[in-house]
C-alpha positions as CSV (number, residue, x, y, z in Angstrom):
1,X,-6.1,0.4,-3.7
2,X,-6.9,3.8,-2.3
3,X,-6.5,2.9,1.3
4,X,-6.2,6.3,2.9
5,X,-10.0,6.7,2.9
6,X,-10.6,3.8,5.2
7,X,-9.1,5.3,8.3
8,X,-12.4,5.6,10.3
9,X,-13.6,2.5,12.1
10,X,-16.8,2.3,10.1
11,X,-15.0,2.5,6.8
12,X,-12.0,0.3,7.9
13,X,-14.5,-2.5,8.6
14,X,-15.5,-2.3,4.9
15,X,-12.1,-2.4,3.3
16,X,-11.7,-6.1,2.8
17,X,-15.3,-6.2,1.4
18,X,-14.4,-3.7,-1.3
19,X,-11.0,-5.3,-1.9
20,X,-11.3,-9.0,-0.9
21,X,-7.7,-10.3,-0.1
22,X,-8.2,-13.5,-2.0
23,X,-8.8,-11.6,-5.2
24,X,-5.9,-9.2,-4.9
25,X,-3.1,-9.9,-7.4
26,X,-0.7,-7.7,-5.4
27,X,-1.0,-9.9,-2.3
28,X,-0.5,-13.0,-4.3
29,X,2.7,-11.5,-5.7
30,X,4.1,-10.4,-2.3
31,X,3.1,-13.5,-0.3
32,X,6.0,-15.7,-1.6
33,X,8.5,-12.9,-0.7
34,X,7.1,-12.7,2.8
35,X,7.2,-16.5,3.2
36,X,10.9,-16.6,2.3
37,X,11.9,-13.9,4.8
38,X,12.6,-14.5,8.5
39,X,11.4,-11.0,9.7
40,X,9.0,-8.8,7.7
41,X,7.8,-5.2,8.1
42,X,4.6,-4.3,6.2
43,X,4.5,-0.5,5.9
44,X,0.9,0.7,5.3
45,X,-0.4,-2.7,6.3
46,X,-4.1,-1.7,6.3
47,X,-6.2,-4.4,7.8
48,X,-3.2,-6.7,7.9
49,X,-4.4,-9.0,5.1
50,X,-0.9,-9.9,3.7
51,X,0.7,-10.7,7.1
52,X,-2.5,-12.6,8.1
53,X,-2.2,-14.7,4.9
54,X,1.5,-15.4,5.7
55,X,0.8,-16.6,9.2
56,X,-2.1,-18.8,8.0
57,X,0.3,-20.2,5.4
58,X,2.7,-21.2,8.1
59,X,5.2,-18.3,8.5
60,X,6.7,-18.8,11.9
61,X,9.0,-15.8,12.1
62,X,8.5,-12.1,13.0
63,X,5.7,-10.3,11.2
64,X,5.1,-6.6,11.9
65,X,2.5,-4.3,10.4
66,X,2.6,-0.5,10.5
67,X,-0.2,1.9,9.6
68,X,-1.1,5.5,10.4
69,X,-4.9,4.8,10.3
70,X,-6.2,3.8,13.7
71,X,-9.3,2.2,12.1
72,X,-7.1,-0.1,10.0
73,X,-4.9,-1.1,12.9
74,X,-8.0,-1.8,15.0
75,X,-9.1,-4.3,12.3
76,X,-5.7,-5.8,12.0
77,X,-5.4,-6.3,15.8
78,X,-8.1,-9.0,15.6
79,X,-5.1,-11.3,14.8
80,X,-3.0,-11.1,18.0
81,X,-0.1,-13.3,16.8
82,X,1.3,-10.5,14.7
83,X,2.8,-7.2,15.8
84,X,0.6,-4.2,14.9
85,X,2.0,-0.7,15.3
86,X,-0.1,2.5,15.0
87,X,2.1,5.1,13.4
88,X,4.2,5.8,10.3
89,X,7.9,5.9,9.3
90,X,8.3,9.4,10.9
91,X,7.1,8.3,14.3
92,X,8.4,4.7,14.6
93,X,11.9,3.6,13.7
94,X,13.7,0.3,13.5
95,X,17.4,-0.4,13.1
96,X,18.4,-3.4,11.0
97,X,15.6,-5.7,12.3
98,X,13.9,-6.9,9.1
99,X,15.0,-9.1,6.2
100,X,12.1,-7.7,4.1
101,X,10.1,-4.5,4.0
102,X,7.0,-4.3,1.9
103,X,4.5,-1.6,0.8
104,X,1.4,-2.8,-0.8
105,X,-1.7,-1.0,-2.1
106,X,0.4,1.7,-3.8
107,X,1.3,3.1,-0.4
108,X,4.5,4.5,-1.8
109,X,2.5,7.0,-3.8
110,X,1.2,8.7,-0.7
111,X,4.7,10.3,-0.2
112,X,4.2,13.5,-2.1
113,X,7.1,15.8,-1.5
114,X,10.7,14.9,-2.4
115,X,11.7,15.2,1.2
116,X,8.9,12.8,2.2
117,X,10.2,10.2,-0.2
118,X,13.8,10.6,0.9
119,X,12.8,10.3,4.6
120,X,10.6,7.2,3.9
121,X,13.4,5.5,2.0
122,X,16.0,6.3,4.6
123,X,13.7,4.8,7.3
124,X,13.1,1.7,5.2
125,X,16.9,1.2,4.6
126,X,17.5,1.7,8.4
127,X,14.9,-1.0,9.2
128,X,16.6,-3.5,6.8
129,X,19.5,-5.8,7.7
130,X,22.5,-5.7,5.5
131,X,21.4,-7.2,2.2
132,X,17.7,-7.0,3.2
133,X,15.1,-6.3,0.5
134,X,12.4,-3.6,-0.1
135,X,9.5,-4.7,-2.3
136,X,6.8,-2.2,-3.3
137,X,4.9,-0.8,-6.3
138,X,3.9,2.5,-7.8
139,X,1.7,3.1,-10.8
140,X,3.3,3.9,-14.1
141,X,2.3,7.5,-15.0
142,X,2.3,6.7,-18.7
143,X,-0.6,4.3,-18.1
144,X,-2.8,7.1,-16.8
145,X,-4.6,4.9,-14.3
146,X,-6.5,7.8,-12.8
147,X,-8.7,8.0,-15.9
148,X,-10.2,4.6,-15.0
149,X,-10.7,5.2,-11.3
150,X,-14.3,6.4,-11.5
151,X,-15.3,2.9,-12.7
152,X,-12.6,0.8,-11.1
153,X,-13.1,2.0,-7.6
154,X,-16.8,2.9,-7.6
155,X,-19.2,0.2,-6.4
156,X,-21.1,-1.1,-3.5
157,X,-20.9,-3.7,-0.8
158,X,-23.2,-5.0,2.0
159,X,-21.7,-4.6,5.4
160,X,-22.0,-6.9,8.5
161,X,-25.3,-5.3,9.5
162,X,-26.8,-5.8,6.1
163,X,-26.5,-2.1,5.1
164,X,-25.6,-1.3,1.5
165,X,-22.6,1.0,1.2
166,X,-21.8,2.9,-2.0
167,X,-18.3,4.2,-2.9
168,X,-17.9,6.8,-5.6
169,X,-14.5,8.2,-6.8
170,X,-13.8,11.2,-8.9
171,X,-10.5,12.6,-10.0
172,X,-10.0,16.4,-9.9
173,X,-9.2,17.7,-13.4
174,X,-7.1,18.8,-15.1
175,X,-4.3,16.6,-13.9
176,X,-1.0,18.5,-14.1
177,X,2.5,17.2,-13.5
178,X,2.9,14.0,-11.4
179,X,0.3,14.9,-8.8
180,X,-3.3,13.4,-8.9
181,X,-6.0,14.7,-6.5
182,X,-9.3,12.9,-6.1
183,X,-12.4,12.8,-4.0
184,X,-14.1,9.7,-2.6
185,X,-17.7,9.6,-1.2
186,X,-19.1,6.7,0.8
187,X,-22.8,6.7,1.4
188,X,-25.5,4.4,2.7
189,X,-29.3,4.7,3.1
190,X,-28.7,3.6,6.7
191,X,-26.2,6.4,7.5
192,X,-27.1,9.9,8.6
193,X,-24.7,11.5,6.1
194,X,-22.0,10.4,3.6
195,X,-18.3,10.2,4.4
196,X,-16.3,12.5,2.1
197,X,-12.5,12.3,1.9
198,X,-9.9,13.9,-0.4
199,X,-6.7,12.2,-1.4
200,X,-3.4,13.1,-3.2
201,X,-1.0,10.7,-4.9
202,X,2.2,11.2,-6.7
203,X,3.1,9.3,-9.9
204,X,6.9,9.0,-10.3
205,X,8.3,7.7,-13.5
206,X,10.8,4.8,-13.5
207,X,13.9,7.0,-14.0
208,X,13.0,9.4,-11.1
209,X,12.2,6.5,-8.8
210,X,15.5,4.8,-9.6
211,X,17.3,8.0,-8.6
212,X,15.6,8.2,-5.3
213,X,16.4,4.6,-4.5
214,X,20.0,5.0,-5.5
215,X,20.4,8.1,-3.3
216,X,19.0,6.1,-0.4
217,X,21.5,3.3,-0.7
218,X,19.0,0.9,-2.3
219,X,19.9,-0.9,-5.5
220,X,17.2,-2.3,-7.8
221,X,17.4,-6.1,-8.2
222,X,14.2,-6.8,-10.1
223,X,11.5,-4.7,-11.7
224,X,8.2,-5.8,-13.2
225,X,5.4,-4.2,-15.1
226,X,2.5,-6.2,-13.8
227,X,1.5,-8.8,-11.2
228,X,2.2,-11.6,-13.6
229,X,5.9,-10.6,-13.4
230,X,6.2,-9.5,-16.9
231,X,9.1,-7.1,-17.5
232,X,8.6,-3.4,-17.0
233,X,8.1,-1.4,-20.2
234,X,7.2,2.2,-20.9
235,X,3.5,1.4,-21.0
236,X,3.3,-1.2,-18.2
237,X,0.5,-0.4,-15.7
238,X,2.9,-0.9,-12.7
239,X,6.5,-0.2,-11.6
240,X,6.9,-3.2,-9.2
241,X,10.3,-3.0,-7.6
242,X,12.5,-5.2,-5.5
243,X,15.5,-3.3,-4.2
244,X,18.3,-4.4,-1.8
245,X,20.1,-2.5,0.9
246,X,23.7,-1.9,0.1
């Protein structure tokens, strides 16, 4: 998902329409992990769909969602039996409070600079209890997913007022190195003007990712190449990682 564009209230209210939680293979993958953990932190929780699903499925422990987009947190706070925190890993810190930290929706790719990645992983490790796990995914750069975004993420939905909202994505070319820049435009005949947003994502390969995790004191336990839990290969679409604090 390209969640960063849904930070305003109007767009945040549309997020689950564009990406219905019940159809998201990533949430189906992470839900059993959440259900098996006593205390869970969801970094970049968005509208809170994963934690909401866990609570509805009977999770009785601590569930905490963190997101820097106020519009997203506003949507999440409609479910008051879960902790919702507006902020990010640089503004909020926990010390050994969670058995599991998750990042869904390719949130990890929003850390662009090496120092940002190191700081985020240090904060994740600090938040985990000894032996706690960190589960997240990043797109495999060899799959070149950005070449499909114009069709994959473009489309339209009907909002709660009956207005038709159109989303169009375009990647800025040429793509050089491991950084992908793109533009999203949301428009509706009922709006005065479109909402235009620019995004930047980093595509780390598996070797570089493993080095960052190791340096942060996180050891890879399992790694998958897709949401069906097939092994990661050089051409897998995803690098789905479960790492443990050591």
